C-alpha positions as CSV (number, residue, x, y, z in Angstrom):
1,M,128.1,95.0,108.6
2,E,128.4,94.7,105.1
3,N,130.1,97.9,103.4
4,E,127.8,99.7,100.9
5,Q,130.5,99.8,98.4
6,E,131.3,96.0,98.5
7,R,127.5,95.1,97.7
8,S,127.5,93.4,94.1
9,T,123.9,94.2,93.5
10,T,121.5,97.1,93.9
11,F,118.5,97.5,96.1
12,F,116.2,97.3,93.3
13,R,116.7,94.1,91.2
14,F,115.7,95.5,87.9
15,E,118.8,97.9,88.1
16,D,121.1,94.9,87.8
17,L,119.4,94.0,84.4
18,R,121.3,94.8,81.1
19,I,118.0,95.3,79.3
20,Y,116.8,98.0,82.0
21,H,119.9,100.0,81.1
22,K,119.5,99.4,77.5
23,S,115.9,100.8,77.4
24,L,117.2,103.8,79.4
25,D,119.8,104.3,76.8
26,Y,117.1,104.3,74.1
27,I,115.1,106.7,76.1
28,N,118.0,109.2,76.3
29,W,118.9,108.9,72.6
30,L,114.9,109.7,72.0
31,Y,115.1,112.7,74.1
32,S,118.0,113.9,72.4
33,L,116.4,113.2,69.0
34,A,113.2,115.0,70.2
35,T,115.0,118.2,71.3
36,S,115.9,118.9,67.7
37,V,112.0,119.4,66.6
38,Q,110.5,121.1,69.7
39,D,109.3,124.1,67.5
40,E,107.1,121.7,65.3
41,P,103.9,120.9,66.9
42,L,103.2,117.7,64.8
43,A,106.7,116.5,65.6
44,K,106.3,117.3,69.4
45,S,103.2,115.3,69.5
46,F,104.9,112.4,67.7
47,F,107.8,112.5,70.0
48,D,105.4,112.7,73.0
49,R,103.8,109.5,71.9
50,F,107.2,107.7,70.9
51,L,108.6,108.6,74.5
52,A,105.7,107.2,76.4
53,S,106.1,103.9,74.6
54,A,109.9,103.8,75.2
55,H,109.0,104.8,78.8
56,S,106.6,101.8,79.0
57,I,109.5,99.3,77.9
58,T,111.4,100.4,81.1
59,L,108.5,100.9,83.5
60,N,107.3,97.4,83.0
61,I,110.7,95.7,83.5
62,A,110.9,97.5,86.6
63,E,107.2,96.8,88.0
64,G,107.7,93.2,86.9
65,S,110.9,92.7,88.6
66,S,109.2,93.2,92.1
67,R,106.7,90.4,91.4
68,N,107.2,86.6,91.2
69,K,108.6,85.0,88.2
70,S,105.5,84.2,86.4
71,Q,104.0,87.6,86.9
72,F,107.4,89.1,85.7
73,V,107.1,87.0,82.5
74,Y,103.7,88.9,82.1
75,Y,105.4,92.4,82.6
76,L,108.3,91.5,80.0
77,K,105.8,90.5,77.5
78,M,104.2,93.9,78.1
79,A,107.7,95.5,77.6
80,K,107.9,93.5,74.2
81,S,104.6,94.9,73.2
82,S,105.9,98.6,73.9
83,V,108.9,97.5,71.9
84,R,106.6,96.7,68.8
85,E,104.9,100.2,69.5
86,C,108.2,101.7,69.1
87,V,109.0,100.1,66.0
88,V,105.6,101.2,64.4
89,I,106.2,104.6,65.6
90,S,109.6,104.5,64.0
91,S,108.3,103.6,60.6
92,I,105.6,106.5,61.1
93,G,108.1,108.9,62.0
94,Q,110.3,108.0,59.0
95,T,107.5,108.2,56.6
96,R,106.5,111.6,58.0
97,A,110.1,112.7,57.9
98,F,110.3,113.2,61.8
99,I,113.3,110.9,61.7
100,N,115.9,110.3,59.0
101,E,116.9,107.1,57.5
102,A,120.0,106.7,59.9
103,D,118.0,107.4,63.1
104,F,115.3,104.9,61.9
105,E,117.8,102.4,61.3
106,Y,119.4,102.9,64.7
107,S,116.1,102.7,66.4
108,K,115.2,99.6,64.6
109,N,118.4,97.9,65.7
110,Q,118.1,98.9,69.2
111,L,114.6,97.7,69.3
112,M,115.4,94.5,67.8
113,E,118.2,94.0,70.2
114,M,116.0,94.7,73.2
115,T,113.5,92.5,71.8
116,K,116.1,89.5,71.7
117,M,117.2,90.5,75.5
118,I,113.7,90.4,76.7
119,G,113.0,87.2,75.0
120,A,116.1,85.5,76.4
121,L,115.2,86.8,79.9
122,I,111.5,85.5,79.4
123,G,113.0,82.1,78.5
124,S,115.3,81.9,81.3
125,L,112.5,82.7,83.7
126,Q,110.1,80.3,82.1
127,R,112.9,77.6,82.4
128,S,113.2,78.5,86.1
129,V,109.5,78.3,86.9
130,K,109.3,74.9,85.0
131,A,112.3,73.7,87.0
132,S,110.9,74.8,90.5
133,D,107.5,73.0,89.5
134,S,109.5,69.9,88.6
135,D,111.2,70.1,91.9
136,M,107.9,70.3,93.8
137,D,106.6,67.5,91.8
138,D,109.6,65.4,93.0
139,D,108.8,66.5,96.8
140,L,105.2,64.9,96.3
141,D,106.6,61.4,95.6
């Protein structure tokens, strides 16, 4: 029987994805930012929405990882949509002075990096699906 400590992967596939951990780091950063404005009702409402969108990135990655590759691509595209929501919310937050310039830049950089990571994962999955389709075509000959 394989020793639990010797296993190189986790039980849940999404836990092995760098983008999953990156999105968790972003959520943790947002929580630390949100705690500084707990007493302001408008800011609290703003951060509630911001956190919901950030959670959606992570949740879509996790949900999609349990599906087939084509469905996973769909969920990753939903995660990218949530990234774009966070970009818009960051812009609103800066305009309304809920977040400062440095935090806005940090947020935008993290979101750009997540978009690239998700895009790369989508590309890899799509190439994999096309390759397996091609293999099936070869079997039909």
